[in-house]
LUMDO-91631 format. One line per field, with one value per residue (C-alpha): residue number from 1; chain; x, y, z. Coordinates in Angstrom, 3 decimals. Example, Ala and Ser with C-alpha at 12.3 -4.5 7.8 and 13.67 -1.06 7.14 Angstrom:
resi: (1|2)
chain: (A|A)
east: (12.300|13.670)
north: (-4.500|-1.060)
up: (7.800|7.140)
! end
This chain:
resi: (1|2|3|4|5|6|7|8|9|10|11|12|13|14|15|16|17|18|19|20|21|22|23|24|25|26|27|28|29|30|31|32|33|34|35|36|37|38|39|40|41|42|43|44|45|46|47|48|49|50|51|52|53|54|55|56|57|58|59|60|61|62|63|64|65|66|67|68|69|70|71|72|73|74|75|76|77|78|79|80|81|82|83|84|85|86|87|88|89|90|91|92|93|94|95|96|97|98|99|100|101|102|103|104|105|106|107|108|109|110|111|112|113|114|115|116|117|118|119|120|121|122|123|124|125|126|127|128|129|130|131|132|133|134|135|136|137|138|139|140|141|142|143|144|145|146|147|148|149|150|151|152|153|154|155|156|157|158|159|160|161|162|163|164|165|166)
chain: (A|A|A|A|A|A|A|A|A|A|A|A|A|A|A|A|A|A|A|A|A|A|A|A|A|A|A|A|A|A|A|A|A|A|A|A|A|A|A|A|A|A|A|A|A|A|A|A|A|A|A|A|A|A|A|A|A|A|A|A|A|A|A|A|A|A|A|A|A|A|A|A|A|A|A|A|A|A|A|A|A|A|A|A|A|A|A|A|A|A|A|A|A|A|A|A|A|A|A|A|A|A|A|A|A|A|A|A|A|A|A|A|A|A|A|A|A|A|A|A|A|A|A|A|A|A|A|A|A|A|A|A|A|A|A|A|A|A|A|A|A|A|A|A|A|A|A|A|A|A|A|A|A|A|A|A|A|A|A|A|A|A|A|A|A|A)
east: (14.600|16.204|19.208|17.000|14.936|18.021|19.578|16.421|15.605|18.938|17.410|14.942|11.293|8.152|6.837|3.401|4.780|6.366|3.195|1.146|3.658|3.588|0.433|-0.647|0.920|-1.427|-2.105|1.110|3.199|5.658|4.358|1.890|-0.998|1.151|3.690|6.532|8.520|7.829|10.310|9.390|11.712|11.899|13.736|12.692|14.693|12.246|14.990|16.671|13.314|12.387|15.786|15.862|12.269|12.991|16.089|13.898|11.150|13.731|14.892|11.373|10.314|7.252|8.096|6.202|7.767|7.487|8.953|8.085|8.431|4.825|3.592|5.946|4.779|1.144|2.088|4.123|1.177|-0.903|1.739|5.500|7.475|10.016|12.697|13.001|15.474|15.528|17.389|18.480|17.803|14.107|11.869|9.957|12.644|15.687|15.500|18.352|16.312|13.423|15.853|16.727|13.034|12.352|15.179|13.628|10.099|9.628|7.075|9.531|12.955|13.246|12.558|15.816|16.892|19.308|20.031|21.302|22.515|24.898|25.028|28.319|30.505|29.944|26.187|26.673|28.686|25.884|23.245|25.499|24.692|21.095|21.278|23.713|24.597|25.442|26.936|25.459|26.331|26.118|26.746|23.538|25.308|25.484|21.700|21.251|23.549|21.575|18.291|19.911|20.995|17.523|15.731|18.073|15.407|16.046|19.229|17.645|14.671|16.966|19.245|16.244|14.869|18.284|18.590|15.188|16.061|19.571)
north: (18.495|18.235|16.476|13.858|13.237|12.963|10.498|8.360|8.342|8.929|12.024|14.717|14.014|16.054|15.144|16.091|19.142|20.479|19.871|21.821|24.675|25.053|27.144|30.506|33.735|36.085|39.611|39.994|41.108|38.209|36.583|33.838|34.516|33.195|35.963|33.728|34.908|33.070|31.835|30.809|28.044|27.279|24.261|21.625|18.990|17.755|16.578|20.004|21.756|19.608|19.987|23.790|24.015|21.806|23.819|26.947|25.233|24.048|27.662|28.884|30.021|28.899|27.592|27.332|25.278|25.596|23.663|26.201|29.958|30.137|28.874|31.246|34.283|33.542|33.271|36.495|38.296|37.249|38.410|38.848|36.531|37.563|35.745|33.963|31.106|29.914|27.821|29.415|26.579|25.733|24.013|27.202|29.859|31.120|32.092|34.561|36.459|36.610|38.000|40.808|41.508|41.659|44.136|46.383|46.162|48.726|46.467|43.531|45.217|44.889|41.132|39.356|36.803|33.886|31.959|28.391|27.027|24.701|27.123|27.951|30.415|33.079|32.816|32.897|36.111|37.626|36.673|38.058|41.530|41.064|38.598|36.562|33.226|29.919|27.179|23.698|21.534|23.865|23.586|23.748|25.994|28.628|28.500|28.726|31.771|33.452|32.804|34.260|37.376|38.002|37.434|37.501|35.739|32.632|31.698|32.192|29.986|27.258|27.356|27.256|24.233|22.521|23.148|21.545|18.562|18.111)
up: (216.477|213.010|214.489|216.110|212.979|210.797|213.240|213.378|209.683|207.965|206.333|207.140|206.369|206.803|210.219|211.624|213.472|210.277|208.305|210.876|210.825|207.034|206.932|205.601|206.819|208.672|207.372|205.389|208.371|208.148|211.329|212.048|214.430|217.299|216.704|215.529|212.496|209.261|206.698|203.172|201.970|198.243|196.860|194.335|196.237|198.879|201.267|201.213|201.543|204.535|206.199|205.869|207.096|210.069|211.048|211.028|213.041|215.551|215.947|216.733|213.275|211.388|207.934|204.697|201.930|198.169|195.259|192.541|192.124|190.910|194.293|196.104|194.129|195.072|198.745|198.662|197.045|200.072|202.563|202.770|205.065|207.706|205.661|202.319|201.735|198.146|195.632|192.365|189.953|190.092|187.514|186.679|186.997|188.809|192.452|192.054|189.464|191.916|194.508|192.078|191.431|195.164|195.725|193.043|194.551|197.358|199.076|199.239|199.261|203.050|203.214|204.150|201.549|201.508|198.312|198.804|195.498|193.710|190.754|189.055|191.014|188.310|188.836|192.617|192.251|190.165|192.753|195.487|194.215|195.429|198.295|200.408|198.809|200.484|198.306|198.375|200.099|203.076|206.776|208.827|211.324|208.574|208.216|211.998|212.157|209.378|211.234|214.375|212.477|211.056|214.377|217.419|219.511|217.382|219.220|222.640|221.669|220.332|223.395|225.734|223.894|223.957|227.718|228.329|226.109|227.506)
! end
């Protein structure tokens, strides 16, 4: 789906399906009521936020997007996601610091994290002590492989969808 939208529009935009999918997590178990894994995506760049969310949706995840750490913290307090993908440099804080906090919190230590950032390599190395880091600009295949690693059913769902579309 993200490939088609990018081809039609020249960039990724929030479409009605994405908007419907960005809803509240049920009961804090990292899954929506339909049983699909949920990813929280945090980036203050709306195009990057939309693209990462759409890649996850295309792989069979439900996505909830945030542009601020404050919003993310409220959502995490209501229920932890199956995966968190976040930028480091955000208007109200640093995502890498949140990654460190999560690793120190027994309730959140097991949530898989991926930090996508254009931060200086020294900062990326620091963050790498708490979470995997992908440098911006990144290859979307890297994001797909990370989704596959967190939930192996992701690849099967994507391939099934591609077979039906192809």
